N, C-alpha and C positions, 0 to 999 in steps of 0.2 A: 067637375069634379070634387063636390063636397066633400069636406072631413077626408082626403085622401092623407093615405102617410108619405110624408115627405122626407127624404134625408139630405139634408145638406154638408158638405165636404168644405172643410174650412171656415177658421174662425178667424180669417180678416175682415173688413170693414166691410167687402161684399158680402162675405158670408153670415156676416152677423145679420146684417138689414136684409137679405134673403129670408135666414130663419124668422127673425122676429117678424116682419110686412106677414110671412104666412102663416105664423102662430096667432097673429093678431084677425086674421081671417077664419080660424077655425079650423086649421088644418092641424095635422098631428105629425109634429117636427122634431126630428131626431137630427143634431150638430153634433157632428166628429171632427176631432181634429189630431193629427198626428203628434202635434207637439207634446210636449208634457203640461208647460206653462201656459196660461191662457196669453196669446198675443207675442210669443216669444220668439216663432219661428215666424210672422207674419211682416212684410215689408210695409205695413200699415202703418207700421208702431214708430215708424222714422217720419211718417208725415207731416206737413206742417200743418197741415187738417184747417186750410183756408176755405171757406164757401164762399167763393172767389168767381163767380161768374163773365163779371166783365172784366176782371183783367186778365182771366186767362185766354179772352179773346185776343189778345196780344199777339200770341203765338200759335192759337189752338183754332181745327177748323170750327166756325161759327155754330155748328150743331152741340158744340160742347157749351158755348155761352148759351144758347137756347134752352137747349136740357139741364146745364145747370140752373135756370132762375127757377126754374122746378123744381130741381133738389132744395135750394135755400129755401123756398117757400115749405117742402116738406120736413125740414131741418126744424124750421121755426114752430111747424106746428107738431113737433114729436119730443122736440129733447129742449128742455127749460135749461138747460147749461151753455148752449147758445150766446156766443157773444155778438152781438149786433150792432157794432160800434164801427164799419168801417172798414176802409185800407185805403193808407196814403201812399202814394207813389214820388219821389221824389228825386234829385238828380244835383249834383255841384254844379256851379254856371258852367264849368267849363262841356259838361256833357249835355246843355241844353238840346241839342238836335236827339237824342237818346229819348228823351220827355217827351218833344215834338213828335216823334216816331211812333212813342207808346199810345198818345193821345189821338192820333188819327188812324191807329188799329182798334179803338175800344169807344165805348159809349157809356154814359149813365156817369160822369164824373161832371165836378168843379173844378174847374183851376183856380188855383188858391196862390196868394202870394204869403210873404214869410211873416206877416203878422197873423194873418188866418193859422198858418203852420203853427207859429206860436200858440195860437189859443189849442188848436187843437191836441198837438203834443209839446207842453213846455221844456221838455228834455232836448227838444230842437230846436229851441230856440235861437235866432240868429246861425242857422249855419244852411238853411235852404234860400235861397231866393223865390225858387216856383216849384209846384207840385201840384198834383191829380187828386182829388178824394172823393174816393168813390162811397157813397155814404152806404147805401144799401148791402155792403158786402159784410160779413161773417166770419168769425172762425170760431172750433172747438179747441181742448184739449183733448188732441187724439187717445189718450190712456184712458180718460177717463169717459170720454162720449162712447168707447169701448166697452168699457166697464161696465156702462150704463145698459148697454145694449147687451149683452150678457147679462146682467141681474134680471134686465126684465124677461128676457126670453124664459128664465126659470119660475118665475112670476106666473107667466102664461104657460104652465105645464110641461116644456118643451123638454126632452130627453139631451144631455150633453155629454159629450165622453171626449176626454183627450186623451193622449199616447193609444190613438185609436186607427191603425189607418185602413182605409179603401182598398176589398177586394174588385171594385168595378159592379160590384152588383148594387140594384134598388129595391125598394118596396113597390111601390106605386110609382113613384118620380122621384130621380134623384139630381139634386141640384151641383154640379162642379165647380166650386170656388176655388181652385188649388192655387190658382195663379200661377205663375212661374213651373211650379210642380205638374201642370196639365200640358207640359209642350208636346210631349208624346202623342199625345191624342190631338193638339193645336197644331201643325206644324209651321203656319204663319206666326204662331208666336215666337216673339224675341224677350229678351231680356234688357232692361235697360237699368244700370246701378243709378244711384240718388244718395247722395250724401249729405249729413247733417250734422252739428252742434251743438249741443245743448250747454251753455253757460249760464253764469247765475251773478248778479252786481247788484247793490243797491243803489247805487250811484245813476244808473238811469231810469225813470218811468215810461214805460208805452201804455195806453190805453186798447190800440188796435194793431194789426200787422202793418209793417211798414217796408215797402220794396225801395232796396237803392239802385238807380239805375247806373252801374258802375262800366268803365270800360274793359276792366279784366275779369271781373266776377259779380254779375249783378246779383241778390242776395234779397230773402224775404227775411225779418227777424219779429219772429212772434211772439208775446207775449203770453206766457204760462202762469202768469201768477208767482207771488213770493221770489221776485225777482228774478224769475227764472226767463229764457228766452232762449226759442227754438231759431237757429240760424242756418238757413239752405238756399239753394240744393243744388248741389254739380246734379248735371244731366250726362252721364257718358255711357255710350255705345259700347257697351262689356258686361257680361253675365260674371258678376264678381261678387259674393258681397265679403270679401275679404277684409283687411284692416284698411282705412284712409289712407292715403298719400299724404306725405310731407306737403306735397304742392298742392293739395286739396286742400288741406287743411289751413296752410298759409294763404291762400285766396280768399275762403272763404273767413276765416278771421281777419284778413286785412279790409276786407269789405265792408267786416261789424265797424273797425277801429276808423274807418272811410266816415261813414254813418254817425259816431260819436266815439272820440276819443277815450271815454270813460270806459269802453270796452276793453280797453287795452288790458285793465287792472281785474275784469271779469274772471272769476275762477271756472273753469271747464271742467263740468259735471259729467260730458259724455261724448263722445263722436262715436258713429256709426255708420254704415251702408247698409240699403237695400237694395235686392233686386225686381224692380217694378217690371210687370209681366206689359208687352205691346203687343198690338198688331200695326202693319204695316202705315197705318194713318192715326196711329195714336188716339183710335177710337175704339171705348169698348162695346161689346157684341155680346148678343145672347145668340148661342149655336144650339138651335132643336136636335136630337136625334132619336126622332122619331122608332127606331125600331129598336131601342134599345132602354127606352124611356129616359134617357139623359139629357140635359138642359146645362150646358156649358154657359157660365157667366163670368167675361175675363175682359183680360186687356186695359187692366184699369190707368197705367199709365202714370202719370200726373193728378188723374182725376176721380181717384177712387175717394174719395170722401164727397165731393161733390155730386158725382153721381150715381152712388149706391142705390141712394133712395128711389130714384127714377128709373134704372135695373130692375130694382124689386118690385116694383108697382107694376112695373110691364111683367116681369114672370108671373105675377098674381093674376093680368089680367089673360094673358093665357090659357093659364090653368083655367079660369072663369068661364072662359068660351071661344077658345080658342084661336082667339087674334094675333095674326104674327105680324103687324104693322110696325110700318116706321122703321126709320135706319139702324137702328138697333138691333135688329134680327138678322143672322147667318149669313152677311157677306164673306166673312173667312172661311 
């Protein structure tokens, strides 16, 4: 299908990667988004944006880890803004069992003791006796990475239109990346609420995402530069993108304080929540509607940034030679 006219619907991380990959391959791409401002209505804007396939294996099916390794490789090949400093997982001594469980469920780490933790993250010196260092992982600033993809699309000549609602029609092919907005067409899809806080302080410096295993609320803290940190994330089985509850805010911020007391004096810049689309097994899917010329790419759950490049390449291969192989195609 050389030089097909392809409509991509939705400018979240899935839609952006689909449009970018197809435009680079020479297709004529039109990207439309119902919202007025870039990313304002996308759950992707709330992401911690960790490209962390090994750590995700702690709670996700192994397919997420295996495909996520490919996603990490593509990010590194493509985006110079990726920060490849690894991931550090820590727990207080009383929670050593949680750290042992995490280690049992994952691969690709080095067990580290207090002195090595101090070398990796001087701000955490003396605070943790044991940890796990996943050297090969990475992270991005979600907004900057999405803005880069959008700008690259413009350079590639894609037609981009905001405040544009999809009428269900397509030129040659339509790729539906509307997330939870596609639920009427994907009955198996459900919404999962994810909450996070953006804070700022000059009293703590981190070089990489740090995951704290905490009995009340495990968290990740992701450095974004200029003393800003994303603290997340609750996972609530509810389709609600309203304001965060006091309990959730206390749990997230309390765990951040447990990571480092200096976070108690941090400024809270933003508190927000988004609804992540998910299929029953929490694995994204590519669902092909041959009769209507529609390809639905959905079900990001917590893995949108990790797996978006992999899904985009799979769709490109399908459009190139009709291959519909592998576990990402069709099941729901």
